[in-house]
C-alpha positions as CSV (number, residue, x, y, z in Angstrom):
1,M,92.3,-38.3,50.1
2,T,92.4,-36.7,53.7
3,A,90.2,-38.2,56.3
4,V,87.6,-35.8,57.7
5,R,85.4,-35.8,60.7
6,I,81.8,-34.5,60.3
7,L,79.0,-33.8,62.7
8,L,75.4,-33.7,61.7
9,L,72.7,-32.2,64.0
10,G,69.2,-33.1,63.3
11,F,66.5,-33.2,66.0
12,Y,64.4,-35.7,64.0
13,Y,65.5,-39.0,62.6
14,P,63.6,-42.2,61.7
15,P,61.9,-44.1,63.0
16,D,60.3,-40.7,63.7
17,I,58.0,-39.9,60.7
18,S,58.5,-36.4,59.3
19,A,60.0,-34.7,56.3
20,G,62.9,-33.6,58.4
21,A,63.7,-37.1,59.7
22,F,63.4,-38.7,56.2
23,R,65.8,-36.0,54.8
24,C,68.3,-36.4,57.5
25,E,68.6,-40.0,57.0
26,A,68.9,-39.8,53.1
27,L,71.7,-37.1,53.7
28,V,73.5,-39.5,56.2
29,H,73.4,-42.4,53.6
30,A,74.5,-40.1,50.8
31,L,77.4,-38.7,52.8
32,A,78.5,-42.2,54.2
33,R,79.0,-43.2,50.5
34,R,81.4,-40.3,49.9
35,L,83.5,-40.2,52.9
36,P,87.3,-40.9,52.3
37,S,88.9,-43.8,54.0
38,G,89.5,-43.2,57.7
39,S,86.8,-40.5,57.9
40,E,83.9,-40.4,60.5
41,L,80.4,-39.0,60.4
42,E,78.6,-38.6,63.6
43,V,75.0,-37.8,63.8
44,I,73.5,-36.6,67.1
45,T,69.6,-36.7,67.2
46,T,66.8,-37.7,69.6
47,Q,65.1,-40.8,70.5
48,P,61.7,-40.8,68.6
49,N,59.4,-38.3,70.4
50,R,57.2,-36.6,67.8
51,F,54.2,-38.7,68.3
52,G,54.6,-39.7,72.0
53,R,56.5,-42.3,73.5
54,E,54.6,-45.5,72.4
55,G,57.0,-48.3,72.0
56,R,56.7,-48.7,68.3
57,W,58.5,-45.2,68.0
58,R,61.3,-45.9,70.4
59,A,64.7,-46.8,69.2
60,D,66.3,-50.0,70.7
61,D,69.6,-48.4,71.6
62,D,70.8,-45.0,72.4
63,V,73.9,-45.4,70.5
64,W,74.5,-47.8,67.4
65,S,77.4,-47.7,64.7
66,E,77.5,-49.1,61.1
67,G,80.8,-48.6,59.3
68,N,82.1,-45.1,59.5
69,V,78.7,-43.6,60.8
70,T,77.8,-43.2,64.3
71,I,74.2,-42.2,65.2
72,T,73.7,-41.2,68.9
73,R,70.1,-40.9,70.1
74,V,69.5,-38.5,73.0
75,E,66.4,-39.0,75.2
76,V,64.6,-35.6,75.6
77,S,62.2,-34.5,78.1
78,G,58.9,-32.9,76.7
79,G,58.5,-33.6,73.0
80,G,54.8,-32.9,73.1
81,R,52.7,-30.8,70.6
82,G,52.8,-27.6,72.7
83,M,55.4,-24.9,72.1
84,A,56.5,-25.0,75.6
85,S,56.8,-28.8,75.6
86,Q,58.8,-28.5,72.4
87,A,61.1,-25.9,74.0
88,R,61.8,-28.2,76.9
89,A,62.6,-31.1,74.5
90,F,65.1,-28.9,72.6
91,A,66.7,-27.5,75.6
92,S,67.5,-31.1,76.9
93,Y,68.6,-32.1,73.5
94,A,70.9,-29.1,73.1
95,A,72.4,-29.7,76.6
96,R,73.3,-33.4,75.8
97,V,74.8,-32.1,72.4
98,R,77.0,-29.7,74.3
99,Q,78.2,-32.5,76.6
100,L,78.8,-35.1,73.8
101,T,80.8,-32.6,71.8
102,R,82.9,-31.0,74.6
103,D,86.8,-31.2,73.7
104,R,85.8,-32.8,70.4
105,H,87.2,-31.8,67.1
106,F,85.2,-31.7,63.8
107,D,86.1,-30.4,60.3
108,L,82.6,-29.6,59.5
109,V,79.3,-29.1,61.4
110,I,75.9,-29.7,59.5
111,A,72.7,-28.4,61.1
112,T,69.3,-29.4,59.5
113,S,66.9,-26.9,61.2
114,S,63.2,-25.9,60.9
115,R,62.6,-24.0,64.0
116,L,65.8,-22.1,63.9
117,M,67.3,-23.4,67.2
118,T,69.1,-26.5,65.7
119,A,70.8,-23.8,63.4
120,V,71.8,-21.9,66.5
121,L,73.2,-25.0,68.2
122,G,75.1,-25.9,65.1
123,R,76.7,-22.5,65.0
124,W,77.6,-22.7,68.7
125,V,79.3,-26.2,68.3
126,A,81.1,-25.1,65.0
127,R,82.4,-22.1,66.8
128,R,83.7,-23.9,69.7
129,C,85.5,-26.6,67.8
130,G,86.8,-24.4,64.9
131,A,84.8,-26.2,62.3
132,R,83.2,-25.0,59.0
133,L,79.5,-24.7,59.1
134,Y,76.7,-25.9,56.7
135,Q,73.2,-24.8,57.7
136,D,70.2,-26.6,56.0
137,I,67.2,-24.3,56.7
138,R,63.8,-26.0,56.2
139,D,61.5,-23.2,57.4
140,N,61.4,-19.3,57.7
141,F,61.0,-19.4,61.5
142,V,61.4,-15.8,62.3
143,D,59.1,-14.6,59.5
144,N,56.4,-17.0,60.9
145,L,56.5,-16.0,64.5
146,P,54.0,-13.2,64.3
147,S,51.5,-15.3,62.5
148,V,51.8,-18.4,64.8
149,L,52.1,-16.9,68.3
150,P,48.9,-15.2,69.5
151,H,48.2,-11.9,71.3
152,G,51.2,-10.1,69.9
153,T,53.7,-12.5,71.4
154,G,55.2,-13.4,68.0
155,H,55.8,-9.7,67.3
156,L,57.6,-9.2,70.6
157,L,59.7,-12.3,70.2
158,A,60.6,-11.8,66.5
159,P,63.5,-9.3,67.1
160,V,65.0,-11.8,69.6
161,F,64.9,-14.7,67.2
162,G,66.1,-12.3,64.6
163,G,69.2,-11.7,66.4
164,L,69.7,-15.5,67.0
165,E,69.1,-16.0,63.3
166,R,71.7,-13.5,62.3
167,W,74.2,-15.0,64.6
168,A,73.5,-18.6,63.2
169,L,73.6,-17.8,59.5
170,A,75.8,-14.7,59.0
171,R,79.0,-16.7,59.5
172,A,77.8,-20.0,57.9
173,D,80.1,-21.3,55.1
174,R,77.1,-22.3,53.1
175,I,73.3,-22.0,53.6
176,N,70.9,-24.3,52.0
177,L,67.3,-23.2,51.7
178,V,64.5,-26.0,51.0
179,S,62.1,-23.5,49.3
180,R,63.0,-20.9,46.6
181,G,60.2,-18.9,48.1
182,F,62.4,-18.1,50.9
183,E,65.0,-16.3,48.6
184,P,63.6,-12.6,48.9
185,Y,63.8,-12.8,52.8
186,F,67.2,-14.4,53.3
187,R,68.8,-12.7,50.3
188,S,67.8,-9.3,51.7
189,R,69.1,-10.1,55.1
190,Y,72.4,-12.0,54.1
191,P,73.3,-10.5,50.8
192,G,77.0,-11.7,51.0
193,Q,76.1,-15.3,51.7
194,R,76.3,-18.4,49.5
195,F,73.0,-20.1,49.1
196,S,71.9,-23.5,47.6
197,W,68.4,-24.7,46.8
198,H,68.2,-28.5,47.6
199,T,64.8,-29.0,48.4
200,N,63.0,-32.1,50.1
201,G,62.0,-34.1,46.9
202,I,60.3,-37.5,46.6
203,D,61.4,-40.1,49.3
204,T,62.8,-43.4,47.8
205,P,59.9,-45.7,48.8
206,F,57.6,-43.6,47.0
207,V,59.7,-43.6,43.9
208,A,59.9,-47.4,44.3
209,A,56.3,-47.7,44.7
210,L,55.7,-45.8,41.6
211,E,58.0,-47.8,39.5
212,S,56.5,-51.1,40.7
213,G,53.1,-50.1,39.8
214,V,51.8,-49.8,43.5
215,F,49.7,-46.7,43.0
216,Q,47.8,-48.2,39.9
217,Q,46.4,-51.2,41.7
218,E,43.2,-49.6,42.9
219,E,42.4,-48.4,39.4
220,A,41.1,-51.5,38.0
221,S,38.3,-51.7,40.5
222,G,36.7,-48.3,39.5
223,R,34.9,-46.0,41.7
224,C,31.2,-47.4,41.1
225,D,28.9,-45.2,42.9
226,R,30.7,-44.7,46.3
227,P,31.6,-41.3,47.4
228,L,34.9,-39.7,46.4
229,Q,37.6,-40.9,48.5
230,V,39.8,-37.9,49.6
231,L,42.9,-38.3,51.7
232,Y,45.0,-35.8,53.7
233,A,48.2,-37.3,55.3
234,G,50.5,-35.2,57.2
235,N,51.0,-32.8,60.2
236,L,48.1,-31.2,61.8
237,G,49.1,-27.8,63.1
238,A,48.8,-24.1,63.0
239,G,50.4,-24.0,59.7
240,Q,47.8,-26.5,58.1
241,G,44.7,-24.9,59.6
242,M,42.5,-27.9,58.8
243,E,39.9,-26.9,61.3
244,H,39.3,-23.6,59.2
245,I,38.5,-25.5,56.2
246,L,37.6,-29.1,56.5
247,P,34.4,-29.0,58.6
248,A,32.6,-26.6,56.4
249,L,34.0,-28.3,53.2
250,A,33.0,-31.7,54.3
251,Q,29.5,-30.5,55.2
252,R,29.1,-29.0,51.9
253,L,30.1,-32.1,50.1
254,Q,28.2,-34.5,52.3
255,G,27.3,-37.6,50.4
256,R,29.6,-36.8,47.7
257,V,32.9,-36.9,49.3
258,A,34.3,-39.2,52.1
259,F,37.4,-37.5,53.8
260,R,40.2,-39.3,55.5
261,V,42.7,-37.5,57.7
262,I,45.8,-39.3,58.9
263,G,48.1,-37.2,61.2
264,A,48.9,-35.7,64.5
265,G,49.8,-32.3,66.0
266,A,48.5,-29.4,67.9
267,G,45.6,-28.9,65.4
268,R,44.2,-32.4,65.6
269,E,41.9,-31.7,68.7
270,P,40.7,-28.3,67.3
271,L,39.8,-30.1,64.2
272,R,38.0,-32.8,65.9
273,R,36.1,-30.3,68.0
274,A,35.0,-28.3,64.9
275,L,33.8,-31.4,63.1
276,A,31.8,-32.5,66.2
277,E,30.2,-29.0,66.5
278,R,29.0,-29.1,62.9
279,D,28.0,-33.0,63.4
280,V,30.2,-33.9,60.4
281,D,30.2,-37.6,59.7
282,N,32.0,-37.9,56.4
283,V,35.5,-37.1,57.9
284,R,37.6,-39.8,59.7
285,V,40.6,-38.5,61.7
286,L,43.2,-41.2,62.1
287,A,46.6,-41.7,63.8
288,P,49.8,-41.6,61.9
289,V,50.8,-44.8,60.2
290,S,54.1,-46.3,58.9
291,R,55.3,-45.6,55.4
292,V,54.0,-49.0,54.3
293,G,50.6,-48.0,55.7
294,L,50.8,-44.6,54.0
295,L,51.5,-46.2,50.6
296,D,48.4,-48.4,51.1
297,A,46.3,-45.2,52.1
298,Y,47.4,-43.3,48.9
299,R,46.7,-46.5,46.7
300,Q,43.0,-46.3,48.2
301,A,42.6,-42.7,47.7
302,D,40.9,-41.1,44.6
303,V,42.0,-37.5,45.3
304,L,44.8,-36.1,47.6
305,F,44.0,-33.0,49.7
306,L,46.4,-30.4,50.9
307,H,45.9,-27.2,53.0
308,L,47.9,-24.3,54.3
309,N,46.5,-21.8,56.6
310,R,45.7,-18.2,55.6
311,L,48.9,-16.6,57.0
312,P,51.2,-14.3,55.3
313,S,54.3,-16.2,56.4
314,L,53.2,-19.3,54.5
315,E,53.3,-17.5,51.1
316,S,56.8,-18.5,50.8
317,V,56.8,-22.2,51.9
318,L,56.9,-25.3,49.7
319,P,55.1,-28.1,51.5
320,S,57.2,-31.4,51.3
321,K,53.8,-33.2,51.1
322,L,53.4,-31.9,47.5
323,F,56.3,-34.1,46.2
324,E,54.9,-37.3,47.9
325,Y,51.4,-36.5,46.6
326,A,52.6,-36.0,43.0
327,A,54.5,-39.1,42.8
328,T,51.4,-41.1,43.4
329,G,49.8,-40.0,40.2
330,R,46.6,-39.1,42.0
331,P,44.8,-35.8,41.6
332,V,46.0,-33.2,43.9
333,W,43.4,-30.8,45.5
334,A,45.5,-28.0,47.2
335,G,44.4,-24.9,49.3
336,V,47.6,-23.0,48.9
337,S,48.9,-19.5,47.7
338,G,52.1,-17.8,47.0
339,F,55.0,-19.7,45.9
340,A,53.4,-23.2,46.6
341,A,50.5,-22.3,44.3
342,R,52.9,-21.2,41.6
343,F,54.9,-24.4,42.0
344,V,51.7,-26.6,41.6
345,E,50.4,-24.8,38.5
346,Q,53.9,-25.0,36.8
347,E,55.1,-28.7,37.9
348,I,52.1,-30.8,38.6
349,D,49.5,-31.7,36.0
350,N,45.9,-32.7,37.1
351,A,46.2,-30.5,40.2
352,A,43.8,-27.6,41.2
353,C,44.6,-24.9,43.8
354,F,42.1,-22.8,45.8
355,S,42.6,-19.9,48.2
356,P,43.3,-21.2,51.8
357,C,40.2,-21.2,54.0
358,D,37.8,-20.6,51.0
359,V,35.1,-23.2,50.8
360,D,33.5,-21.9,47.7
361,E,36.8,-21.9,45.8
362,A,37.7,-25.4,47.1
363,V,34.3,-26.8,45.7
364,A,35.1,-25.2,42.4
365,A,38.6,-26.6,42.3
366,L,37.6,-30.1,42.9
367,G,35.3,-29.9,40.0
368,R,38.4,-28.9,37.8
369,L,40.1,-32.2,38.7
370,E,40.0,-35.4,36.5
371,V,39.4,-38.2,39.0
372,S,41.9,-40.8,37.6
373,S,45.4,-41.8,38.2
374,R,47.9,-40.2,35.7
375,P,51.6,-41.1,36.4
376,R,53.9,-38.0,36.5
377,P,57.2,-39.6,35.3
378,T,58.9,-36.3,34.2
379,F,58.1,-34.7,37.7
380,V,59.4,-37.8,39.5
381,A,62.8,-37.8,37.5
382,R,63.3,-34.0,38.2
383,W,62.4,-34.1,41.9
384,R,63.4,-37.6,43.3
385,R,65.1,-37.0,46.7
386,D,68.1,-39.4,45.9
387,R,69.3,-37.1,43.1
388,I,68.7,-33.9,45.1
389,I,70.5,-35.3,48.1
390,D,73.3,-36.7,46.1
391,E,73.9,-33.1,44.8
392,M,73.8,-31.8,48.2
393,A,76.2,-34.4,49.6
394,D,78.6,-33.5,46.5
395,E,78.4,-29.8,47.7
396,I,79.0,-30.6,51.4
397,M,82.0,-32.8,50.7
398,A,83.5,-30.1,48.5
399,L,83.1,-27.7,51.3
400,V,84.7,-29.9,53.9
401,M,87.7,-31.0,51.4
402,D,88.3,-27.2,50.6
403,E,87.0,-27.6,47.0
404,A,84.3,-25.1,47.3
C-alpha cells in the first residue's frame, strides 16, 4: 500500500479534559493502527490550557514521537474563559500552525473543530499544500452566535462567520457532524456535500469501568436517610446556563437533595454568585478532576444532572455528556429540549427530561426517576467510542487512499 502523510489539527488534546480532547486522542490511535508502512500522522495541538496553566495540566515536552505518529504541542497566549482570551489563544495557535506547515506536503488534512476557526485553518492549510480535506464539525457555531454574544453583536457577526463557514466547508472532501440535529442547517446550506455522522460516544475508560463493575460498588451501601446525591460534571458556560436553574432548584429541594457540581468555565462565577444571593447551602461547586476522580464521583452519585440553556441554537446539539452519564447506569435528570430530548427519550432508559430553566418541570421530572443503578449494556454496545471512531478512521483512510 502507498505511504501517506496526514495532518490532524485539533486545538485540545489530553491531558486537557474535554470531549474534543478525548475525541482527538481516540482518532489518533485509530488512524495509527491503519497507516500503511512508511506513512506519517502529524498532530498539531496546544499545550494544555483550558483550565489555566497549573502544572498538572502542562505537557512535559512540546514535541514527542511514538512510532509513525508525531504530536506537536504549541504554547498559546490567552487560553482563558472569555471569548477575547480564547480568540488570542487561537490566533497564536494558527500562527504556529502556519509556520510549522510552511513548504510541507500532506495528502490529507483533518480538522476537528467546535468554534469553526480550526475548520477554517484546516481549509487554509489543505489549500496551500494541495491536500484533501476532512472536516469534523462538533458544534453549529454560526447558528449559535446570535444567542451567545450579547447586545446584537452575534447578529452582526453571524454573516461574517457564515462566509468563513462556507469557505471552510463548501470545498471539503467530506464533512462529519457529531449530531444528527445539525442536519437541517448544514444540508440546506451545502446540499452537494457528503456528510457523515460519527458522534462522540462513550470513552473507553467508562466502558471499562462499566465492564469491571465500578459503577455498582456504591449500590450495596444503600441510601439510608441521607439527601439524594445529585452530580453535574462538565463545562460551565453560557450553553449550560446553570445559574438560571440550579440556585432556584436547589432551594426548592433543600433538605431532600445535595448537589455537587464539578467543572469550570465562564459560567462558574455567575453560578456561585447566584447561589450566594439565594443563600443556597446544598450545592458544592468543585474544580475539574481527572478521569479517575470523575469515575469515583459518578460511583458516589445517586442521580446525574444535565442542563442546556434556553437558547434556540441549542435545540440541535447532542451533549457528549449524555453518553458518559448513560454508561454509568445512574438515573439521568436532563434539562434539554429539541434533538437532545428526543435522543434521551428514545435511547436512555430511566431518564427524565424537563424544559430548560423550568424549576417546576425539573421537580416533576425528578419524581419520575427510579433512584437505582440500572446497567444499559445495549446502549453502551451501540454508542461506545472505540466502535464509532473505528468507523470514522476507516472512512478517513478510504478517502486518503482514493477508495471513497
